N, C-alpha and C positions, 0 to 999 in steps of 0.2 A: 431815277432811283439807283442807289448803290449801297446796299446793306454792307455793314462792316464785317460780318461773319455769317457763314453759311453752314448748315448741317443737313444731310440727307440720311435717312435711315429707313429700313424696312422692318416692320414689326407685325405682330399678329393683329394689330388694329388697322394697319394699312401702311401707306407710304408717307413718311414723316418728312417735313421740311421746316427748318427753323431759319429765320432771317433776323439778324440782330441789327439794331439801329435802322429799323424799318417801321414807319408809322402805320397805324391802323388803316388809314386811307390808302397808303401805298400798297399794303398787303391786299386789301380788298380790290384794288385796281388790277390785280393779276387775273381776276375773274371777268368773264363777260358781264357787262352791266345789267343785262336782263336776267341773270341768274337769280333764281328764287333763294331766299334764305329765311331762317327762323332764328331770331335772337334768343339765346339761352340765358345769357348773362350780360349785364351792362352796368358799369359803375363809374361815376364821374363826380368830381368835387366841385365843379363850377357851372353846372347846368341850371340856368334860371335861378330860382330862389332856394333851391334844395341844397342842403349841406352835403348830402350824399344822394345822388340820383341813381336810380336803378332802371331796369327795363320797364318797370311799372310806370315811371314818370315820363318816359319819352313816348312820342307817337308810335303807332304801329308801323313798322318798317318791314316790308316783305320782299325786297330785292336788293341786290348789291347797289344798284343805282339809287334807290331810296335812301340807303344808309349813307352813301357818299354825298348825296345832296344835303341830307340832314347835317352831317358833320361839317360840310363846307358852309352852309348857311348859318349854323350856330357858332362858328368860330371855335376858339379854345374852350372846350367844356371840362377840361381837366380829366380827360379819359384815363382811367386807371385799369379797367378791365373790360374786355369785350370778348364774347364768345358767341358763335353762330353755327348752326347746322345748315349745310347746303345739300339738299337732296340730290342724290345721284353723284355728288362730287366728294363730299366728306365734311370736315369741320375746319373752322378757322377761329383762332383766338389771338388776342394781343394783350400785352401787359405793359402798363405805364406808357402806352402809345409809342413804344419804341422797340418792342420785341414781337415778332409775328411767328405764330406756330400753326402749321397746317397738318392735318391728317387726311390724306387723299385716298379714295377707294381704288384708284388705278395709278399705275406707274406713269402712264401716258399723261394724265392730268398733272402729276407732280413735275415731270420733266417740262411740260408746256409752261408751267408757272416759273420754273427755274430759267427757262430761256428768256422770259421777259424781265426777270429780276436781276439776272447777271449782266455784268458789262458785256455788251455785244461782241467786242473784239476778243474776249476771252471765254465766251460762254461754252463753246464746244470743249475746250480744255478743262474748264471748271466742272462741267457736267460729268465728264469722264472721271475726274478725280473724286468728285462727290459720290458717284454711283459705285466706283471701285473701292471706296473706303467708307462704307456705311457706318454711321455712329460717330464719325470724327468731324471736328470743326475745321473750317478753312477760312482764311482771309486771302484777299487778292489786292495787291497794290495797284495804283493807277498805271504802273509800268508792267503789270502782269506777273509780278513776283508772288508766288503762292506759298503760304505757310500753313502747315498742318498742326492742329492741337488735339491732344487726346481727350481733353475735357474743357468745359467752359471755364472752370476755375483756372486752368492753365492759361487760357487766353487772357483772362482778367489779370492774372499775376504778371504776365509779360507785356501787357498793354495799359496798365493803370498809370 
């Protein structure tokens, strides 16, 4: 996994993490597979015969492992939105199967997820930059060059 863009923030809701160009499966893989979850929202365009499948049409999935197995076994379901609550940890959502957003209850959980998501050779440096600059977006090239963006729109404008 190597997301294209990262954001860390501390809000009144918790510790926020955004990973761009990160699939739902990659985002969920940052949690222990045995972690319980409750799906709040699910929207897909290509699941079975449904034109738009929601959490009502899919099987009851109660753990990270169950969701990962479901997504793997079903193949491309055209996942557009996914949102789940993870008791004791926080929440996870994805959009268009390429943007992952986390709200963690603890900074420790957020940093642990970052350590897995970030390129290992640059993880300490990037964690330091992210935590020292909450609310800002960062990219990191394969050679370790880090670029800071004030907004997501600025990132899009310079990388489109």
